[in-house]
C-alpha positions as CSV (number, residue, x, y, z in Angstrom):
1,M,27.9,-7.5,-4.7
2,T,25.3,-10.3,-4.0
3,G,23.1,-11.8,-6.7
4,A,22.8,-14.7,-8.9
5,L,26.0,-15.8,-10.7
6,P,26.5,-15.6,-14.7
7,A,26.1,-18.9,-16.4
8,L,28.8,-19.8,-19.2
9,A,26.2,-21.2,-21.0
10,D,25.1,-17.4,-21.6
11,G,27.9,-16.4,-23.5
12,R,27.8,-15.9,-27.3
13,R,31.6,-15.2,-28.1
14,L,34.0,-16.7,-25.5
15,I,37.9,-15.9,-25.0
16,V,39.6,-18.7,-22.8
17,K,43.0,-17.3,-21.7
18,I,45.2,-20.4,-20.6
19,G,48.8,-19.6,-18.8
20,S,52.1,-21.3,-18.8
21,A,51.5,-22.9,-15.6
22,L,48.9,-25.0,-16.5
23,L,49.7,-25.6,-20.4
24,V,53.6,-26.6,-19.5
25,D,55.3,-29.3,-16.8
26,D,57.3,-27.1,-14.6
27,A,59.9,-29.5,-13.9
28,T,60.1,-31.4,-17.8
29,G,59.0,-28.1,-19.8
30,E,57.0,-30.5,-21.6
31,L,53.4,-30.2,-22.8
32,R,50.7,-31.5,-20.7
33,R,48.8,-32.9,-23.4
34,G,45.9,-35.1,-21.6
35,W,45.2,-31.3,-20.3
36,L,45.6,-29.9,-23.3
37,D,43.1,-32.7,-24.7
38,G,40.7,-32.4,-22.2
39,L,40.5,-28.5,-22.5
40,A,39.6,-29.3,-26.7
41,D,37.1,-31.3,-25.5
42,D,35.3,-28.4,-23.4
43,V,35.8,-26.1,-26.5
44,A,34.4,-28.5,-28.7
45,A,31.7,-28.8,-26.4
46,R,30.8,-25.0,-26.5
47,R,30.9,-24.8,-30.0
48,A,28.4,-27.7,-30.3
49,A,26.4,-25.2,-28.0
50,G,26.7,-22.5,-30.5
51,Q,29.1,-20.4,-29.2
52,E,32.4,-18.7,-30.4
53,V,35.3,-19.4,-28.8
54,V,39.0,-17.7,-28.8
55,I,42.2,-18.9,-27.2
56,V,44.5,-16.9,-25.9
57,T,47.5,-19.0,-24.7
58,S,50.6,-18.8,-23.1
59,G,53.5,-21.3,-23.1
60,A,55.5,-20.7,-26.3
61,I,59.0,-19.4,-24.1
62,S,58.2,-22.4,-21.7
63,I,58.2,-25.2,-24.4
64,G,60.9,-23.7,-26.6
65,R,63.5,-22.6,-23.8
66,R,64.1,-26.4,-22.9
67,H,64.1,-27.7,-26.3
68,L,67.2,-24.8,-26.5
69,G,68.6,-25.6,-23.6
70,L,67.9,-22.5,-21.9
71,T,66.9,-24.1,-18.2
72,R,68.1,-21.8,-16.0
73,R,65.4,-19.6,-14.2
74,R,66.1,-16.3,-15.4
75,I,66.9,-15.9,-19.1
76,R,67.7,-12.8,-21.2
77,L,65.3,-10.9,-23.8
78,E,66.8,-12.3,-26.5
79,E,67.2,-16.0,-25.1
80,K,63.1,-15.2,-24.7
81,Q,62.7,-14.4,-27.9
82,A,64.9,-17.5,-29.1
83,A,62.9,-19.7,-27.0
84,A,59.2,-18.5,-28.4
85,A,60.3,-18.9,-31.9
86,A,60.9,-22.3,-31.1
87,G,58.6,-23.0,-29.0
88,Q,55.7,-21.8,-30.6
89,I,56.5,-24.0,-33.6
90,R,55.5,-26.5,-30.8
91,L,52.9,-24.9,-29.6
92,A,50.9,-24.5,-32.8
93,H,51.1,-28.1,-33.9
94,A,49.9,-29.5,-30.1
95,Y,46.8,-27.4,-30.7
96,A,46.3,-28.4,-34.5
97,E,46.3,-31.9,-33.2
98,T,44.2,-32.2,-30.6
99,F,41.5,-29.9,-32.3
100,A,41.8,-32.5,-35.3
101,R,40.3,-35.0,-33.1
102,H,37.3,-32.8,-33.7
103,A,37.6,-32.3,-37.1
104,I,38.0,-28.3,-35.9
105,T,40.4,-26.0,-37.7
106,V,42.7,-24.1,-35.5
107,A,44.5,-20.9,-36.8
108,Q,47.6,-18.9,-35.3
109,I,47.8,-15.4,-34.3
110,L,50.7,-13.4,-32.9
111,L,50.1,-10.1,-31.6
112,T,51.9,-7.2,-30.0
113,P,50.6,-4.6,-28.0
114,E,50.6,-2.1,-31.0
115,D,48.4,-4.6,-33.1
116,T,45.7,-4.0,-30.1
117,E,45.9,-0.1,-29.7
118,E,47.0,1.6,-33.0
119,R,43.7,2.2,-35.0
120,R,44.6,0.9,-38.8
121,R,46.4,-2.6,-37.0
122,H,43.3,-2.9,-34.4
123,L,40.9,-3.0,-37.6
124,N,43.2,-5.5,-39.3
125,A,43.5,-7.9,-36.6
126,R,39.6,-7.6,-35.5
127,A,39.1,-8.3,-39.2
128,T,40.9,-11.5,-39.2
129,L,39.5,-12.9,-36.2
130,E,36.2,-12.0,-37.2
131,T,36.4,-14.0,-40.7
132,L,38.1,-16.6,-39.1
133,L,35.1,-17.2,-36.4
134,R,32.6,-16.8,-39.7
135,L,34.6,-19.4,-41.5
136,G,34.3,-21.9,-37.8
137,A,37.9,-21.6,-37.1
138,I,39.4,-21.2,-33.8
139,P,41.6,-18.8,-33.5
140,V,44.7,-19.3,-31.1
141,V,45.9,-15.8,-29.9
142,N,49.4,-15.8,-28.6
143,E,52.1,-12.1,-28.0
144,N,54.6,-12.3,-30.6
145,D,57.2,-12.5,-27.9
146,T,59.9,-12.9,-31.1
147,V,59.9,-9.4,-31.9
148,A,58.0,-7.5,-28.8
149,T,60.8,-6.3,-26.7
150,A,60.5,-5.3,-23.1
151,E,59.8,-2.0,-23.4
152,I,56.4,-3.2,-25.3
153,R,55.3,-6.0,-24.6
154,F,52.2,-7.3,-23.0
155,G,54.3,-9.0,-20.2
156,D,51.1,-11.2,-19.3
157,N,48.2,-12.8,-21.2
158,D,45.5,-11.9,-19.2
159,R,45.5,-8.3,-20.4
160,L,46.4,-9.5,-23.9
161,A,42.9,-11.7,-23.7
162,A,40.8,-8.6,-22.1
163,R,42.5,-6.6,-25.1
164,V,41.4,-9.5,-27.4
165,A,38.0,-9.3,-25.5
166,Q,37.4,-5.5,-26.5
167,M,39.2,-5.9,-29.7
168,I,36.0,-8.4,-31.1
169,S,33.2,-7.3,-28.5
170,A,33.3,-10.3,-26.7
171,D,31.0,-11.0,-23.9
172,T,32.8,-13.3,-21.8
173,L,36.3,-13.8,-20.7
174,V,37.6,-16.9,-18.8
175,L,41.0,-16.8,-17.0
176,L,42.1,-20.4,-16.2
177,S,44.1,-20.3,-13.1
178,D,46.0,-21.9,-10.2
179,I,43.3,-20.1,-8.1
180,D,39.6,-20.8,-8.2
181,G,38.8,-17.1,-8.2
182,L,39.8,-13.5,-5.9
183,Y,40.2,-14.2,-2.1
184,T,40.1,-11.4,0.2
185,A,43.8,-12.1,0.9
186,D,46.3,-14.4,-0.7
187,P,44.8,-18.1,0.5
188,R,48.5,-19.4,0.7
189,S,49.3,-17.5,3.5
190,D,46.0,-16.1,5.3
191,P,44.1,-19.1,6.1
192,E,41.3,-16.6,7.0
193,A,41.1,-15.4,3.5
194,R,37.4,-15.8,2.1
195,H,36.5,-16.7,-1.8
196,V,35.0,-13.5,-3.5
197,P,32.3,-15.2,-5.8
198,L,30.9,-12.1,-7.6
199,V,32.2,-8.7,-8.6
200,G,30.5,-5.9,-10.1
201,T,32.8,-3.0,-9.4
202,L,36.4,-2.6,-9.1
203,T,37.0,-0.6,-5.8
204,P,40.1,0.2,-4.3
205,E,39.1,-2.6,-1.5
206,I,39.0,-5.1,-4.6
207,E,42.3,-4.3,-5.9
208,A,43.7,-4.2,-2.5
209,M,43.0,-8.0,-2.9
210,A,45.5,-8.9,-4.9
211,G,48.7,-10.5,-3.9
212,E,52.1,-11.3,-5.7
213,A,52.3,-13.3,-8.7
214,P,53.3,-17.1,-7.9
215,P,57.2,-18.8,-8.6
216,G,57.8,-20.3,-11.6
217,Y,57.7,-19.6,-15.7
218,S,54.3,-17.7,-15.2
219,S,54.4,-14.1,-15.5
220,G,50.8,-13.5,-14.2
221,G,49.0,-13.4,-10.7
222,M,45.8,-11.6,-9.7
223,V,47.3,-8.2,-10.0
224,T,47.3,-9.1,-13.7
225,K,43.6,-10.6,-13.4
226,L,42.6,-7.7,-12.0
227,A,44.0,-5.5,-14.4
228,A,42.4,-7.4,-17.3
229,A,39.1,-7.4,-15.6
230,R,39.5,-3.3,-15.7
231,I,39.6,-3.6,-19.7
232,A,37.1,-6.5,-19.8
233,L,34.5,-4.6,-17.7
234,A,35.2,-1.2,-19.3
235,A,34.2,-3.3,-22.8
236,G,31.2,-4.4,-21.4
237,C,32.8,-8.1,-21.0
238,R,32.2,-9.9,-17.7
239,M,35.0,-11.8,-16.5
240,V,35.7,-15.3,-15.0
241,I,38.5,-16.3,-12.5
242,A,38.6,-20.1,-12.6
243,E,40.3,-23.1,-11.3
244,G,42.3,-24.7,-14.4
245,R,44.5,-26.9,-13.0
246,R,41.7,-29.8,-13.2
247,A,40.6,-31.5,-15.9
248,N,38.1,-30.2,-18.6
249,P,37.9,-26.7,-16.6
250,L,35.3,-25.5,-18.8
251,A,33.0,-28.1,-18.2
252,A,33.5,-27.4,-14.2
253,V,32.7,-24.0,-14.4
254,A,29.4,-24.6,-16.6
255,D,28.5,-27.1,-13.9
256,G,28.7,-24.7,-11.4
257,A,32.6,-25.1,-9.8
258,R,33.4,-22.1,-7.4
259,C,34.9,-19.1,-9.4
260,T,35.2,-15.4,-9.1
261,W,32.7,-13.7,-11.9
262,F,33.2,-9.9,-12.9
263,V,30.0,-8.1,-13.8
264,P,30.1,-5.1,-16.1
265,G,26.8,-2.5,-15.8
266,A,26.3,-3.1,-19.6
267,G,27.1,-5.3,-22.6
268,P,30.0,-5.5,-25.2
269,R,27.4,-3.6,-28.3
270,A,26.1,-0.6,-25.7
271,A,30.1,-0.1,-23.9
272,R,31.5,0.0,-27.7
273,K,28.5,2.6,-28.9
274,R,29.0,4.8,-25.7
275,W,32.6,4.9,-26.4
276,I,32.2,5.7,-30.2
277,A,29.1,8.2,-29.1
278,G,31.0,10.3,-26.7
279,A,34.8,9.4,-26.3
280,V,36.3,9.8,-30.0
281,K,37.1,12.9,-31.9
282,P,35.8,12.9,-35.1
283,A,38.1,13.2,-38.2
284,G,35.3,13.8,-40.5
285,V,31.8,14.3,-41.5
286,I,29.7,12.3,-43.9
287,V,26.0,13.9,-44.6
288,V,23.5,11.4,-45.9
289,D,20.0,11.5,-47.9
290,A,16.5,11.2,-46.1
291,G,16.2,7.4,-47.3
292,A,19.8,7.1,-45.6
293,A,19.1,8.9,-42.1
294,R,15.8,6.7,-41.7
295,A,17.5,3.8,-42.2
296,L,20.0,4.5,-39.6
297,L,17.3,5.5,-37.0
298,Q,15.8,2.2,-37.6
299,G,19.1,0.4,-36.8
300,R,20.6,-0.3,-39.5
301,S,24.2,0.2,-41.2
302,L,24.8,3.1,-44.0
303,L,25.6,2.1,-47.3
304,P,27.7,4.2,-50.0
305,A,24.3,4.3,-51.9
306,G,22.8,7.0,-49.1
307,V,26.1,9.0,-48.7
308,A,25.3,12.6,-50.1
309,A,28.6,13.9,-49.3
310,V,32.1,13.2,-47.6
311,E,33.8,15.9,-45.9
312,G,37.1,16.7,-44.4
313,A,40.3,14.1,-44.8
314,F,39.9,10.5,-42.4
315,D,41.6,6.8,-43.3
316,R,39.6,3.9,-42.6
317,G,38.4,3.1,-39.1
318,D,38.7,6.8,-38.0
319,P,35.6,8.1,-36.4
320,V,33.5,10.5,-38.1
321,V,30.1,12.5,-37.7
322,V,26.7,11.5,-39.9
323,R,24.8,14.4,-40.5
324,D,21.5,14.6,-42.6
325,T,21.3,17.3,-45.7
326,A,19.8,20.1,-42.7
327,G,23.2,19.8,-41.1
328,R,21.6,18.1,-38.0
329,E,23.9,15.0,-36.7
330,I,22.4,11.9,-36.6
331,A,25.2,9.7,-35.7
332,R,28.9,8.8,-35.0
333,G,30.7,6.1,-36.4
334,L,34.1,4.4,-37.5
335,A,34.6,4.8,-41.2
336,A,35.3,1.2,-43.3
337,Y,36.5,3.7,-46.0
338,G,39.2,6.8,-45.9
339,S,37.5,10.2,-47.0
340,A,39.2,9.8,-51.0
341,E,37.7,6.2,-51.5
342,A,34.5,6.8,-49.5
343,A,33.7,10.2,-51.8
344,R,34.6,8.0,-55.0
345,I,31.9,5.1,-53.5
346,R,29.4,7.5,-52.5
347,G,25.9,7.4,-54.0
348,H,26.4,4.1,-55.5
349,K,25.1,0.6,-54.7
350,S,27.6,-2.0,-52.6
351,D,27.7,-4.2,-55.6
352,E,30.0,-1.6,-57.8
353,I,32.4,-0.8,-55.3
354,A,34.6,-3.6,-56.4
355,T,34.2,-1.9,-60.1
356,I,35.3,1.7,-58.6
357,L,37.7,1.0,-56.1
358,G,39.5,-2.2,-58.0
359,Y,39.0,-4.4,-54.9
360,R,36.2,-5.8,-52.9
361,G,35.9,-3.8,-49.9
362,R,33.1,-3.9,-47.2
363,E,29.4,-3.4,-48.1
364,E,28.9,-0.7,-45.7
365,M,30.1,2.8,-45.5
366,I,29.6,2.6,-41.5
367,H,28.5,-1.0,-40.0
368,R,25.6,-0.7,-37.8
369,D,27.8,-2.1,-34.8
370,D,30.6,0.7,-35.6
371,L,27.7,3.3,-35.6
372,A,26.1,5.2,-32.2
373,L,23.1,7.5,-32.8
374,A,22.9,10.8,-31.4
375,E,20.4,9.6,-29.1
376,E,23.1,7.0,-27.7
377,A,25.6,9.5,-26.2
378,P,26.2,9.8,-23.1
């Protein structure tokens, strides 16, 4: 693929993934504090430029194992979980300390694969991340290694970062690595390997370029980075693999340092709406009045006041069809309320929801970001 390379400054919401090999000194098992301070300076600069940033970090096991005396190369699952429990405290403290220099609050979020794949848990995690960003905090996400098992864990944080990007409709995923991008072959063993600056489609030829994971504590490698790219591109999120070992790695990417960009055919919003419109089996129906139908066609959210009827049994987050009173399908979306609650608040104003339900929920029955008009179906 040829063309102009994207710019980091064009992103609105960035996911920055940091691997253990960058964050932790392999010889001592200690955090590279100077490197982390430089990264925090970069993130603070991105924030000052108006961009939102979420950090997906590894490192808890690598840090904790040394403090528990687990210095041999291979350790058992339960020892990894114990190391994660010990290391996570030190890791969270280090992030809080370095961002405090910029008066920025960080918040720790630990996820398992089920948190991104099971709909209710996905919605809860998404709401937490969105709220933290709205409040000006930087979420620091890691896999919950203290409870994950060999059968269900992500196994690498490249894919976790891509799932987080997918979850919150991020437009840019930055994978900081020990290499400055994708090559036609492993440049460590093939002097003829050529750097690939831009990828638009993950063809078999591109996937064949991935090599083996490097030795050491890192569990990643180009194979997992291309797997992350597949997830990100499907979600409309562009991805960049960049050299992370240098000081201030995000500033280097912003200044045009060599890296590999993976560019999707559409943005996160369009990709999400296509998925809602065409790849989801509806669990129920919401019938709207004429005023609400006009508002939806103008790109607005669906409010409870415009709902005339609720049909079927569905839970919060389930896909539903939106129809007008004549039975025509107007849109499909993800319901912010289950069918029982939706039936209770239909026809009421949003400021009445707390009185009716006993708690303050979403103002919308379906938010416009979770709604795809019938004309948007593939």
